[in-house]
Backbone as CSV, one residue per row, in Angstrom:
resi,resn,N_x,N_y,N_z,CA_x,CA_y,CA_z,C_x,C_y,C_z
1,UNK,95.776,121.069,94.107,95.367,121.846,95.704,94.934,121.039,96.642
2,UNK,94.913,121.894,97.561,95.040,121.653,99.278,93.507,121.943,99.893
3,UNK,92.685,121.601,100.407,91.418,122.038,101.109,91.480,121.925,102.787
4,UNK,90.734,122.875,103.108,91.364,123.193,104.851,89.627,123.199,105.098
5,UNK,89.354,122.081,105.467,88.092,123.144,106.506,88.334,123.091,107.571
6,UNK,88.039,124.055,108.406,88.397,124.589,109.196,87.346,124.512,110.739
7,UNK,87.524,123.686,111.656,86.812,123.219,112.351,87.167,123.094,113.817
8,UNK,87.684,124.221,113.767,88.505,124.156,115.326,87.870,125.212,116.325
9,UNK,86.616,126.001,115.953,86.598,126.834,116.927,85.689,126.061,118.554
10,UNK,85.538,127.558,119.321,85.278,127.421,120.357,83.445,127.406,120.371
11,UNK,82.816,126.946,119.455,81.354,127.171,119.418,80.310,128.198,120.824
12,UNK,81.175,129.132,121.374,80.420,129.758,121.946,79.183,130.052,121.688
13,UNK,78.167,130.683,120.864,77.096,130.940,120.636,76.599,130.394,119.993
14,UNK,76.960,128.733,120.145,76.011,128.085,120.922,76.329,126.785,122.042
15,UNK,76.950,127.593,122.368,77.595,126.635,123.457,77.831,124.943,123.291
16,UNK,78.899,125.114,122.334,78.643,123.425,121.819,80.464,123.393,120.530
17,UNK,81.213,122.906,121.527,82.455,123.556,120.713,82.482,122.192,119.588
18,UNK,81.698,121.509,119.539,81.618,120.845,118.132,80.568,120.466,117.286
19,UNK,80.231,122.158,116.929,79.574,122.343,116.538,79.260,122.081,114.649
20,UNK,80.815,122.341,114.522,80.473,121.046,113.045,79.394,120.154,112.583
21,UNK,79.300,119.015,113.642,78.288,118.291,113.750,77.072,118.390,114.296
22,UNK,76.812,119.655,114.744,75.141,119.633,113.958,74.653,119.352,113.252
23,UNK,73.303,118.643,112.990,72.690,118.098,112.315,71.775,119.916,111.320
24,UNK,72.035,119.440,110.476,70.867,119.923,109.198,70.386,119.783,108.328
25,UNK,69.038,119.156,108.558,68.023,118.482,107.711,68.833,116.809,107.112
26,UNK,69.278,116.862,108.674,69.876,115.299,108.650,71.121,114.740,108.297
27,UNK,71.840,116.241,108.664,73.693,115.623,108.068,73.907,116.762,108.752
28,UNK,75.352,116.323,109.524,75.968,117.206,109.900,76.725,118.118,109.301
29,UNK,76.579,119.787,109.550,77.058,121.063,108.811,78.177,120.389,108.523
30,UNK,79.533,119.963,108.758,80.632,119.812,108.141,80.456,118.354,107.369
31,UNK,79.383,117.712,106.855,79.206,116.276,106.032,79.363,117.800,104.771
32,UNK,78.098,118.996,105.335,78.025,118.898,103.903,78.833,120.039,103.161
33,UNK,79.673,120.613,103.898,80.650,121.527,103.558,81.487,120.364,103.005
34,UNK,81.934,119.328,103.492,83.085,118.377,102.681,82.409,117.814,101.590
35,UNK,81.145,117.364,101.605,80.165,117.029,99.367,80.534,118.011,98.863
36,UNK,80.325,119.388,99.353,80.886,120.291,98.386,82.022,120.793,97.502
37,UNK,82.640,119.907,98.572,84.591,120.408,97.966,85.089,118.995,97.232
38,UNK,84.170,117.880,97.400,84.887,116.700,96.644,85.259,116.344,95.238
39,UNK,85.970,116.596,95.176,86.658,116.391,93.871,87.545,117.558,93.294
40,UNK,87.605,118.423,94.510,89.108,119.700,94.113,90.143,119.462,94.436
41,UNK,90.202,118.586,95.463,91.990,118.999,95.804,91.978,117.552,97.295
42,UNK,93.054,117.181,98.201,92.912,116.666,98.798,92.418,117.757,99.836
43,UNK,91.619,116.735,100.996,90.794,118.064,101.653,91.403,117.733,103.281
44,UNK,91.547,118.844,104.204,91.647,117.964,105.441,91.377,118.951,106.352
45,UNK,90.840,118.460,107.670,89.979,118.848,108.677,90.971,119.502,109.868
46,UNK,90.384,120.972,109.639,91.700,121.706,110.713,90.935,121.596,111.999
47,UNK,91.705,121.171,112.956,90.312,121.830,115.118,91.338,121.353,115.468
48,UNK,90.829,121.409,116.822,92.074,121.236,117.984,92.164,120.326,118.713
49,UNK,92.835,120.003,119.235,92.948,118.490,119.928,91.904,118.276,120.978
50,UNK,91.045,119.453,121.330,89.883,119.237,122.152,88.960,119.107,121.872
51,UNK,88.489,119.048,120.374,87.562,118.733,119.378,87.300,116.916,119.040
52,UNK,87.934,115.988,120.055,87.881,115.065,119.607,86.742,114.205,119.091
53,UNK,85.527,114.570,119.355,84.296,114.019,118.418,84.479,114.839,116.495
54,UNK,84.866,115.924,116.953,85.464,115.918,115.091,86.616,115.749,114.602
55,UNK,87.489,115.410,115.253,88.444,114.371,115.015,88.131,112.728,114.667
56,UNK,87.451,112.336,115.544,86.919,111.023,114.995,86.160,111.340,113.700
57,UNK,84.757,111.984,114.039,84.296,112.591,112.508,84.741,111.974,111.303
58,UNK,86.058,112.850,111.447,86.862,113.521,110.288,87.910,112.192,110.296
59,UNK,88.629,111.584,110.792,88.948,110.551,111.030,88.149,108.707,110.558
60,UNK,86.932,108.566,110.477,86.637,108.001,110.092,86.257,108.097,108.554
61,UNK,86.249,109.266,108.227,85.844,108.908,106.075,86.908,109.116,105.505
62,UNK,88.134,109.463,106.713,89.453,109.467,105.944,90.310,110.710,105.445
63,UNK,89.280,111.747,106.489,90.048,112.642,105.623,91.114,112.975,107.205
64,UNK,92.556,113.463,106.751,93.485,113.813,107.441,93.273,115.247,108.445
65,UNK,93.439,115.222,109.431,93.147,115.793,110.643,94.329,116.393,110.418
66,UNK,94.416,118.268,110.856,95.646,118.793,111.539,95.097,119.766,112.830
67,UNK,96.026,119.212,113.519,95.838,119.109,115.050,96.402,120.835,115.070
68,UNK,95.377,122.027,115.244,96.567,123.476,115.349,96.391,123.959,117.123
69,UNK,96.396,125.200,117.488,97.221,125.733,118.828,94.903,126.060,119.625
70,UNK,94.571,126.336,118.517,93.358,126.575,119.289,93.571,128.121,119.621
71,UNK,94.440,129.143,118.611,95.058,130.587,119.576,94.031,131.911,118.977
72,UNK,93.236,131.375,118.052,91.826,131.928,117.196,92.040,131.519,115.423
73,UNK,90.934,132.208,115.108,91.127,131.459,113.397,92.539,132.190,112.633
74,UNK,92.545,133.051,112.505,93.632,133.144,111.959,95.159,132.733,112.556
75,UNK,95.333,132.592,113.412,96.692,131.463,113.733,96.735,130.313,113.006
76,UNK,94.860,129.890,113.387,94.438,128.200,112.996,94.704,128.383,111.472
77,UNK,94.770,129.141,111.265,94.617,129.341,109.189,96.738,129.153,108.883
78,UNK,97.201,130.283,109.768,98.153,130.098,109.402,98.908,128.561,109.373
79,UNK,98.473,128.267,110.930,99.589,126.784,111.015,98.913,126.324,109.960
80,UNK,97.818,125.706,109.744,97.254,124.643,108.924,97.775,125.085,107.348
81,UNK,97.765,126.084,106.806,98.499,126.504,105.684,100.201,126.422,105.717
82,UNK,100.874,126.830,107.056,102.385,125.682,106.933,101.636,124.541,107.235
83,UNK,101.353,124.023,107.708,101.241,122.054,107.642,101.280,121.329,106.275
84,UNK,100.166,122.417,105.514,99.921,121.733,103.924,100.260,122.583,102.900
85,UNK,100.879,123.831,102.731,101.842,124.279,101.925,100.715,124.612,101.104
86,UNK,100.818,125.454,99.554,100.240,125.866,98.501,100.076,125.222,97.590
87,UNK,98.823,125.586,97.034,97.522,126.217,97.123,96.740,125.509,97.841
88,UNK,96.305,126.792,98.386,95.000,126.017,99.870,93.829,126.997,99.519
89,UNK,92.874,125.844,99.578,91.659,127.305,100.345,91.401,126.558,101.334
90,UNK,90.469,127.508,102.292,89.997,127.673,103.486,88.161,127.203,103.458
91,UNK,87.936,126.546,104.267,86.290,127.240,104.285,85.983,126.438,105.606
92,UNK,85.361,127.248,106.031,84.531,127.465,107.436,84.082,125.835,107.602
93,UNK,83.762,125.192,108.342,82.855,123.971,108.431,81.412,123.840,108.974
94,UNK,81.102,125.253,109.148,79.591,125.716,109.731,78.759,126.945,108.825
95,UNK,79.355,126.211,107.397,78.476,127.100,106.584,77.839,125.709,105.361
96,UNK,77.203,125.142,106.343,76.598,124.673,105.514,75.586,124.851,103.639
97,UNK,75.936,124.349,102.719,75.258,124.849,101.730,73.889,124.096,101.217
């Protein structure tokens, strides 16, 4: 199974496009999300080219990065699905457990 962590949002509510990297209790939100799906399949991080900090975080940890257009969540989700195929589980990067 493929797992795609969606991390390409605008971050408009927090005025921070790198929202997945905000620390929650000492760890970035995206790290908490990624660790919760370890072992379920190949994990990818979907983001846009403008999110260089997220891209660097993901690559440093060995995740393959899917660069999407940033045209909106549903369009980016579809673009990611077309890149990795099925079956795929999608999870948001900003929902720490």
